[in-house]
N, C-alpha and C positions, 0 to 999 in steps of 0.2 A: 581404907581404901575402898572405892567405889566398885559394891556389887549389886550385881545383875541379881533381879529376881522375878520370876517366871510363873504363874499360876499354873498346876498341875489340875490337867481334867481329863475325863472318860466322856464316852459317846455314849444313846441310848437308840434302837432302834424300834420305832414302833411297828405296828403289824401293819402298815401300808408302803413301808418302806424309806420314812422318811425319817431322816435322823436328827438328833436332837443333843446338845445345845446345833441351833446356825452357828454360821464362822463371823455373822453380823454382832449376836448378841455376845461371844466371848471375847472379841475386840470392844464393845463397848464395856463390860463387866471392868478388861482386865486393865485400857486405859482410867476407866473411875477409881480404881484403887492404884490406880499411879508405880501401877509395874511393868514390868521392860518388855513383858514376851510370856509367850504361851507353851508350855508342853503338854503336848497332846497323845494320848493312847495312838497308839499305831494300829487298830481296829476300827477307825470312824472313815468319815469321810474326807481325808484331806488330800486333794487334788490340787494343780498348780494355780486355780482362779481363787481355791481356801485362802493358799499359799500368799498370794500376790494379794487378798484383800487385806490381809495380817498384814503383812511387809508396808502396803500401803499407808496403815496406821503408824508406820515407825517402830512396829512390836519386830521381837525376834520371834522362830517357830522353829520347835524342837518336838521330836515323837520320840514315843519310849513306846514298849522296848519291844527294836524290832530286830531276829533273829536269820532274817530267811531273807537273802540276798535280790530276790527278786523283787519282796517288797520292797527293800534297802532301795534299789535303784527307782524302784516306784515314788518312792520319795524325794530321793536326791532328784532325778529329774522336775519335779512339781515343785523343789526349791527351797528349802526346809535348811533352816541354818545349822541344825545337829540333828543327829541319831544316837538313841540312847540302846547299849544292845547288851547281850549276855559273852557274845562273842567279839570284841570288838578287832584284835587283830586277823581273825579269820574272814569274820564278816568285811574287811579293808581290803585283806586280799583278794578276797569273791571280789567286790568291786570293780578293782582294777582290771578285771577278766576284762568285765563288758566295753 
């Protein structure tokens, strides 16, 4: 069977507030490795513009670990393809309330 493979990555924030790695670098490395997408930490700078860069490159975008409805809604609105959570049923029910 065809299996999708994503790269799990996280972010660091410098003293000046700049996040790394940037979307462009993640996309480049993911494409060069022949992977299908990114599975990124939910603590980083993922927003609609970030998601658009990933999707424009033909990649999937997943976010981990999101247990807060407010944060989950932010990522859903940004256009991510999926969220990893410790509370799937509860989080889905909470998102249905928005």
